[in-house]
C-alpha positions as a LaTeX table, in Angstrom:
\begin{tabular}{lrrr}
\hline
Residue & $x$ (\AA) & $y$ (\AA) & $z$ (\AA) \\
\hline
Met1 & $-4.00$ & $-27.26$ & $-11.42$ \\
Ser2 & $-2.08$ & $-27.83$ & $-8.24$ \\
Gln3 & $-2.62$ & $-25.76$ & $-5.15$ \\
Met4 & 0.09 & $-25.17$ & $-2.59$ \\
Lys5 & $-0.18$ & $-24.18$ & 1.05 \\
Leu6 & 2.13 & $-21.35$ & 2.07 \\
Ile7 & 2.70 & $-19.12$ & 5.08 \\
Leu8 & 3.15 & $-15.43$ & 4.30 \\
Thr9 & 6.20 & $-13.74$ & 5.81 \\
Gln10 & 5.17 & $-10.24$ & 4.69 \\
Glu11 & 1.94 & $-8.47$ & 3.78 \\
Val12 & 0.83 & $-9.25$ & 0.23 \\
Thr13 & $-1.93$ & $-6.97$ & $-1.09$ \\
Gly14 & $-5.09$ & $-8.93$ & $-1.85$ \\
Leu15 & $-3.77$ & $-12.11$ & $-0.21$ \\
Gly16 & $-3.06$ & $-11.51$ & 3.48 \\
Ser17 & $-0.55$ & $-10.29$ & 6.02 \\
Ser18 & 2.46 & $-11.89$ & 7.69 \\
Gly19 & 1.70 & $-15.08$ & 9.54 \\
Asp20 & $-1.39$ & $-15.97$ & 7.48 \\
Thr21 & $-1.61$ & $-19.45$ & 5.99 \\
Val22 & $-2.89$ & $-19.23$ & 2.41 \\
Glu23 & $-3.58$ & $-21.65$ & $-0.41$ \\
Val24 & $-2.44$ & $-20.40$ & $-3.82$ \\
Lys25 & $-1.92$ & $-21.83$ & $-7.30$ \\
Gly26 & 1.37 & $-23.64$ & $-7.71$ \\
Gly27 & 2.87 & $-21.29$ & $-10.28$ \\
Tyr28 & 2.11 & $-18.17$ & $-8.26$ \\
Gly29 & 3.74 & $-19.69$ & $-5.20$ \\
Arg30 & 6.80 & $-21.13$ & $-6.97$ \\
Asn31 & 7.47 & $-18.26$ & $-9.36$ \\
Tyr32 & 6.49 & $-15.20$ & $-7.33$ \\
Leu33 & 5.95 & $-15.65$ & $-3.58$ \\
Leu34 & 8.77 & $-18.06$ & $-2.71$ \\
Pro35 & 11.62 & $-16.48$ & $-4.79$ \\
Arg36 & 10.83 & $-12.99$ & $-3.42$ \\
Gly37 & 10.80 & $-14.26$ & 0.17 \\
Leu38 & 7.16 & $-13.25$ & 0.65 \\
Ala39 & 6.17 & $-16.75$ & 1.80 \\
Ile40 & 7.53 & $-20.07$ & 3.08 \\
Gln41 & 6.27 & $-23.64$ & 2.67 \\
Ala42 & 3.66 & $-24.62$ & 5.25 \\
Thr43 & 5.29 & $-27.35$ & 7.38 \\
Arg44 & 4.97 & $-28.29$ & 11.05 \\
Gly45 & 8.13 & $-26.37$ & 11.96 \\
Ala46 & 6.92 & $-23.37$ & 9.99 \\
Gln47 & 3.60 & $-23.43$ & 11.89 \\
Lys48 & 5.51 & $-22.83$ & 15.15 \\
Gln49 & 7.32 & $-19.96$ & 13.45 \\
Val50 & 3.92 & $-18.54$ & 12.45 \\
Glu51 & 2.83 & $-18.32$ & 16.07 \\
Ser52 & 5.84 & $-16.14$ & 16.92 \\
Leu53 & 5.17 & $-14.00$ & 13.81 \\
Arg54 & 1.53 & $-13.53$ & 14.90 \\
Arg55 & 2.53 & $-12.55$ & 18.44 \\
Ala56 & 5.05 & $-10.02$ & 17.11 \\
Arg57 & 2.46 & $-8.67$ & 14.66 \\
Ala58 & $-0.16$ & $-8.27$ & 17.40 \\
Ala59 & 2.24 & $-6.25$ & 19.55 \\
Arg60 & 3.32 & $-4.17$ & 16.54 \\
Asp61 & $-0.27$ & $-3.53$ & 15.37 \\
Val62 & $-1.32$ & $-1.91$ & 18.64 \\
Arg63 & 1.64 & 0.46 & 18.49 \\
Ser64 & 1.33 & 1.10 & 14.79 \\
Gln65 & $-2.42$ & 1.77 & 14.98 \\
Glu66 & $-1.75$ & 4.73 & 17.28 \\
Glu67 & 1.04 & 5.86 & 14.93 \\
Ala68 & $-1.27$ & 5.36 & 11.94 \\
Thr69 & $-3.94$ & 7.58 & 13.49 \\
Ala70 & $-1.33$ & 10.29 & 14.08 \\
Leu71 & $-0.07$ & 9.86 & 10.50 \\
Ala72 & $-3.64$ & 10.15 & 9.14 \\
Gly73 & $-4.00$ & 13.42 & 11.07 \\
Gln74 & $-0.78$ & 14.72 & 9.51 \\
Leu75 & $-1.99$ & 13.81 & 6.02 \\
Ser76 & $-5.41$ & 15.43 & 6.39 \\
Gly77 & $-3.80$ & 18.80 & 7.10 \\
Leu78 & $-1.59$ & 18.78 & 4.00 \\
Thr79 & $-2.07$ & 20.65 & 0.74 \\
Val80 & $-0.55$ & 18.42 & $-1.91$ \\
Arg81 & 0.18 & 19.71 & $-5.42$ \\
Val82 & 1.03 & 17.14 & $-8.07$ \\
Pro83 & 2.75 & 18.65 & $-11.12$ \\
Ala84 & 1.89 & 16.95 & $-14.43$ \\
Arg85 & 2.34 & 17.75 & $-18.09$ \\
Ala86 & $-0.95$ & 19.06 & $-19.44$ \\
Gly87 & $-2.28$ & 20.28 & $-22.77$ \\
Ala88 & $-5.10$ & 22.63 & $-23.69$ \\
Gly89 & $-8.23$ & 22.36 & $-21.58$ \\
Gly90 & $-6.38$ & 20.77 & $-18.63$ \\
Arg91 & $-6.10$ & 17.28 & $-20.14$ \\
Leu92 & $-2.94$ & 15.48 & $-19.04$ \\
Phe93 & $-0.41$ & 13.79 & $-21.28$ \\
Gly94 & $-0.55$ & 10.37 & $-19.63$ \\
Arg95 & $-1.99$ & 10.17 & $-16.12$ \\
Val96 & $-1.15$ & 10.70 & $-12.46$ \\
Thr97 & 0.22 & 7.54 & $-10.81$ \\
Thr98 & 0.45 & 6.47 & $-7.17$ \\
Ala99 & 4.21 & 7.08 & $-7.32$ \\
Asp100 & 3.55 & 10.71 & $-8.41$ \\
Val101 & 1.21 & 11.19 & $-5.43$ \\
Ala102 & 3.73 & 9.65 & $-2.98$ \\
Ala103 & 6.49 & 11.95 & $-4.29$ \\
Ala104 & 4.21 & 15.00 & $-4.06$ \\
Val105 & 3.28 & 14.19 & $-0.43$ \\
Thr106 & 6.98 & 13.99 & 0.49 \\
Ala107 & 7.68 & 17.24 & $-1.42$ \\
Ala108 & 4.84 & 18.96 & 0.50 \\
Gly109 & 6.58 & 18.12 & 3.78 \\
Gly110 & 4.49 & 15.05 & 4.57 \\
Pro111 & 5.68 & 11.59 & 5.62 \\
Ala112 & 7.19 & 9.17 & 3.10 \\
Leu113 & 4.35 & 6.94 & 1.87 \\
Asp114 & 4.52 & 3.56 & 0.20 \\
Arg115 & 2.88 & 3.97 & $-3.23$ \\
Arg116 & 1.17 & 0.58 & $-2.82$ \\
Arg117 & $-0.88$ & 2.00 & 0.06 \\
Ile118 & $-2.31$ & 4.81 & $-2.08$ \\
Glu119 & $-5.57$ & 4.11 & $-3.89$ \\
Leu120 & $-6.60$ & 6.35 & $-6.77$ \\
Pro121 & $-10.37$ & 6.73 & $-7.39$ \\
Ser122 & $-9.88$ & 6.07 & $-11.13$ \\
Ser123 & $-7.22$ & 7.17 & $-13.53$ \\
Ile124 & $-6.61$ & 10.88 & $-13.02$ \\
Lys125 & $-6.32$ & 12.47 & $-16.46$ \\
Thr126 & $-7.27$ & 16.11 & $-15.82$ \\
Thr127 & $-5.89$ & 19.00 & $-13.79$ \\
Gly128 & $-7.78$ & 20.23 & $-10.74$ \\
Glu129 & $-8.86$ & 18.87 & $-7.35$ \\
His130 & $-9.00$ & 15.11 & $-6.79$ \\
Thr131 & $-9.36$ & 12.93 & $-3.68$ \\
Val132 & $-7.27$ & 9.80 & $-3.09$ \\
Thr133 & $-7.48$ & 7.22 & $-0.31$ \\
Val134 & $-4.42$ & 6.24 & 1.73 \\
Arg135 & $-4.44$ & 2.95 & 3.68 \\
Val136 & $-2.08$ & 3.91 & 6.52 \\
His137 & $-2.90$ & 0.74 & 8.47 \\
Pro138 & $-5.27$ & $-2.20$ & 7.85 \\
Glu139 & $-7.85$ & $-0.48$ & 10.10 \\
Val140 & $-6.96$ & 3.16 & 9.45 \\
Thr141 & $-7.61$ & 4.87 & 6.11 \\
Thr142 & $-7.64$ & 8.56 & 5.34 \\
Arg143 & $-8.70$ & 10.68 & 2.40 \\
Leu144 & $-6.16$ & 13.07 & 0.94 \\
Ala145 & $-7.05$ & 16.04 & $-1.29$ \\
Ile146 & $-4.58$ & 16.56 & $-4.11$ \\
Glu147 & $-4.43$ & 19.31 & $-6.69$ \\
Val148 & $-3.07$ & 18.36 & $-10.10$ \\
Val149 & $-1.34$ & 21.40 & $-11.59$ \\
Pro150 & 0.24 & 21.86 & $-15.03$ \\
Gly151 & 3.97 & 21.58 & $-14.70$ \\
\hline
\end{tabular}
């Protein structure tokens, strides 16, 4: 199995953030990361590009960490209701997904969240109160109380 060395151009969950040099299996790099523009081949010229990416990221992180803290404060004050189809006894038909939670936060007047930054404790299959974690920033996470209601 061949490994390939790539430089990430965007954050990839579970792998790294922009500017990181990673070693991945050949198929994953060729078939997923490179075609989607998430990474570039690690060459000498690309290494210089990485330095500028890292500098830009460092400047952006300081700003965005302050914004992330403010965003976390906004989220903690929200009451989020997630409507879901439910049967007798409060059991859901299907389950609540991260996309459902993101849509409910926006509907409740909160900020638009990326569903990939929302972490569910386990699959939510009943109505009632549940707590989800939102990674607003690599160093800032917040807990969000949601109420799953029949709808």
